[in-house]
N, C-alpha and C positions, 0 to 999 in steps of 0.2 A: 298185804301184806302188816302188819300189827305196827304202829307207833306209838310215841309218845308225844304228846303235845302241851300247850298251857292253851285254854278256854275262853273264853269271855260268854258268861251262861247269860248274863244279865245285866245288866247296867251297873257297873263299881262293882260286880261281882265276876273273882277270878279263880280259876280251878287246873290241873292237870291232871291227866287221866290220857289212855291208851284210845286207841282209834285206828277203826283200818285203813288203809290209803291204796287206792288201785295202783295195777302194775301203768306205766307209760303207754300212752295211745301212738298212734303216729305223730311223728315232731315233737315227743315229750321225752325228758330224761326225769329219772328218778337221781335228788341231789339229800347224801348223807350229810346232813348240815354239822357242824362244827362250830362256829363260831354265830349269832348273830343278835342284831343289835336294837336295842329302844330306842326310838325317839322320844322323849315326854311330852316333847308338846304335842305332836300328831297324836299320840297312843291313849293320853290323858282326855285328849279330846273324845276321843271316839269312845272310851270306857264311860265316859261320863254320859253321853247319849248317840243313839242310835242314827236317828235323824240327822248327826252330826258325818257320818260317813253311808251312808242310805246312797248315798250320787254313784258310790263304786261298788252298789251291787252287793253289800255287805250289814246283815243283820246277827243280833246275837239271837241263837247261840252262833261263836266261831272262833278261830283259831287267828289269832292277829299276827302280824308283825310281815316285814316286807323289807330285808333283809336274807334270803338266801344265801349263805355262804359254805361249800361242802366241795365235795367231792361226789362227783358223777358214781354209781351203785348199779344203773338199772338204765335202761333206753329203748325207744319204743322203734319202729321204721321210720327209714327217711331222718333215721339222726349222723348221717355218716362223719359228721365233720367232728364227731364227740365221742369219743373211747372214755371207758371206765377207767376210771382212778381220775382222772380232770377235776383241777378244783378250778372252780365256779362260782360265779354270782349272779341272781339275780332278784328284780323285786318285785314286779309287776306283770301280767299274762300282758295280751295282744287287747284287752278292753281297758287297760290299765286298773286293772280291780287286783289287790295285794294278794298273794300268796301266801297267807298263813305261814311268813318262817320258822316263826320261835314253835317249833318240833322238832324230832327229832331226824325227819324225812320232810321230805318237801318235792312235788311233782310242779315242775316248769318248762315251759312251751322254748325250742333253742332260738327262736327268732328271739327272744329277752334274757341272753346269758353273754355275761363279757367274761373271759379267759384272768383267769386270776399269774399275772406275771412268776417265775416262781423263785422271783425274790423277792417278795412279797409276803407278808402272812396272811394270813386269817384274821389277825383281830386288825391288823391296820387295812383288809378288804373289806372286813363288817362296817368303814364307814363311810364305803362309796357311796349312799345314797346322800350323804350330808356332804360330802363330798361333790357328788356329782349337781347340786342344786348349788353350790356356793359357786362352780364354774358357770352354770346357765347361768345366773345374775351378775356374774361377769362380762359375759358374754352378753346378755340382754343390755348393759351399761352404756355396753359399746362403745369403750376404754380405747385411748388414743395418748400416745408418750408424752402430750401436753398437758391431761387431765389430772387434776387435780382430785380424786375419789377420797371420801366418805365414808368410811364404814357404820352405822348406828346400829350397836347391840353387838357386840365381838365375844358372842358365847360361843359353842360349837363349829356351830360353821359361818359363823361372823370370823373366829378368830382363818378360817380357813381361805376367808373373802379379805381377807388381808393378804396373806401370802401371793394369794395367786394375782390381783393385782400389782405386788412388789414384784412378784415373777414376767408380767406385763410388759415393766421395763415404766409405771407410770411415772409423771414427778413428783405426785406426792402422797402420800395414805392418809389418812386421817380416821383414828379409832375410838368412837364413843363410846361412853357407857356411864353406867351412874356405881361402877364394880370398878374400888380403884387395884382389886388384884387383877380383875380381864384389862384392863389398863396395861399395866409393866409386862402383864402378858403378850398381850401386843405390839408393843413396844418390840420385844425380843423376837417377833416376827419380820418386823421391820418396818414399823408403822412411824411415819417420819411427827406425825403433830400427836395430845395425847388431849382429847375433851371431855372433861366430866361434866356434862348437863348442867349438873346440879350447883353447879360452884359459878357464881353470881359477875357474868360479864364477858364468862365465857365464851359463849358464840359469836354473841356483838363483837369480842377482840380478835376472834380471828376471820370475821367476815369483812370486818373494818381495814382487817392486816393485809388479808390477801384477796378479797372481790368473794368470797367464798366457795363450797367446793360443785367443779362441773360436772361431775356425777357424785350421786349419794344413793346410795344401798342401805335401805330400812329395814332392821332384822328384830324387830322391839317389835310388832305386832300388838301397839298400843296404839291410840290415840296419841300420850305424848310423846310418844320416840316419833312418831308421822311427823305432828310437826315443828319435831328439832329436825328432822330434815329437810323442811323446807326449810325452816329456818338458818339450814348452814349451806345452802344451794346457794350461788350465784344465779347472776341473769340468764336463762336460758339454759337454763341445766338441766338435767336427764335423772328422773330420781326414778326407783325401779324400788317397788313396795311388794317384800315378802311376807311370810309368816300368816295363816289364816284370822281374821279377828270375824268372830261368829255381829251378826247386825249392823247396827251403822255405825257411821263414827263421825264424829265435830272434826275436821278441819281446817286448816288458815287458808283462806279464800281468798283474800287480799293479800296473801304470801307468794301464792300461788299464780296469780293474777296478775301481781305488779313485777315479779319478774318473770312470767312469761314461760314459770321452768313445764319440763314435760314429766307427768305422769304415768308409769308405767304398770304394770300388773305383771306379777315376776311367779303368776304358779305355774309348776316346773312341771306338772302335768299336762298343761297347755300345750307344748312343745315335745310331744311325743316322739316327734321326728329326729330327735336330737339326742335322744337319749342314749344311745350306748356310746355313741361318739364321745359326750361330756364326760359316762365314766372311763374310758377310757382314757382320756385327758387329766383326769383323778389319777389316774393311778398311772399313766407318765410321770406326773408331776409328784407322786409319792418314789417311782423308781431313781429318779435326777437329783431328787432331793431337793425339790425348790419350792415342796410342801411336804409340813412332817405335822402327822399327829400322834403320834409316839406319848407323845405329853396328856392325850385324855384318854388314851384308853388306859381301862379301867379293870380293876382283877374281877376275871370273869365268874359269875355265879351260878348254882347251879340251879336245875329248870325250878326244882319246888321250891324255891324262895322269891317264887312268881306271886305268888298275891303277897307277900310283906315286902314286895319291890312295888308293887303295884299302890301299893298304900302310901307308900312314903311318896312316890308321885302324884298322886294324887292330890297327897296334904301339903303339895310344893316346897318339898323337903329340899331347900338350898345346898347342900352337900350331894345330891344325887345324882348330878351330871348324869352319860347315858352311858346305862347302865349295857352289862352283854353275860349273854346267856350263854354257861358249857354245854355242847351236846356231844362233845367228844374231845379229846385228849389226845 
């Protein structure tokens, strides 16, 4: 059948055009997308250089996106657990390759599908990859009720991580960011302590007063952010590093050594066996109201606006947020 999708024809080249999509085979369903969400950080890296996404088995040209979010409209054999009209989401195939969600229709395998609960909107569900990542990072931090958890970088994922840490009942949640607006928002989500690392003496005062954070999650993706995470940490803290960073990074070896901290790589796709359960956990937290992402839901845009949206992402427009495509009303 004919579908319409966003195509990256070459580095930094974005188009919208029709393409043929095959009928679903055994174990596959065809999803008519309602909403798909852009992950600006990841997709800007992929759009810049195909070497950055070659490990996923993709290269130019291809349809980007890994937030399938819609309804089942066709299904192949061996899909008896799903019915036409079911609201579902999916992100990757069994080999962790992105499924090209930025299109009117996407094929996916049933092993990678999660059902969307009736009382969760497609707009909320489209944030499942960000929510899944936040759940993963909190799990990887091995938080306990006695822990002080610091989140360095409280953007889209970080603000969810703050809420999940609070829902886990930890002793204290610390939000760290250079944006006062983000810090104010983190406070509304339950952060007990707000720290702007550019404020002279702020980190030193926190560590002297509290002994430091026992669990730290870095979502900055920068050398400065990682070293801030190390500076925030207590003796024998566990620091989870998320967000890709190309090339080498100069980090505070002395701080790591003297504090005997543990650094843990937080690449979410290294734990694919946990993906479905972590997505379900995020959806549960949305259902119970322990996590909200309503503040982050943007006004959905038409796919035809994709070239301009990606231009703003590549230009690092600070107002871009996490854009959402509207495929069906």
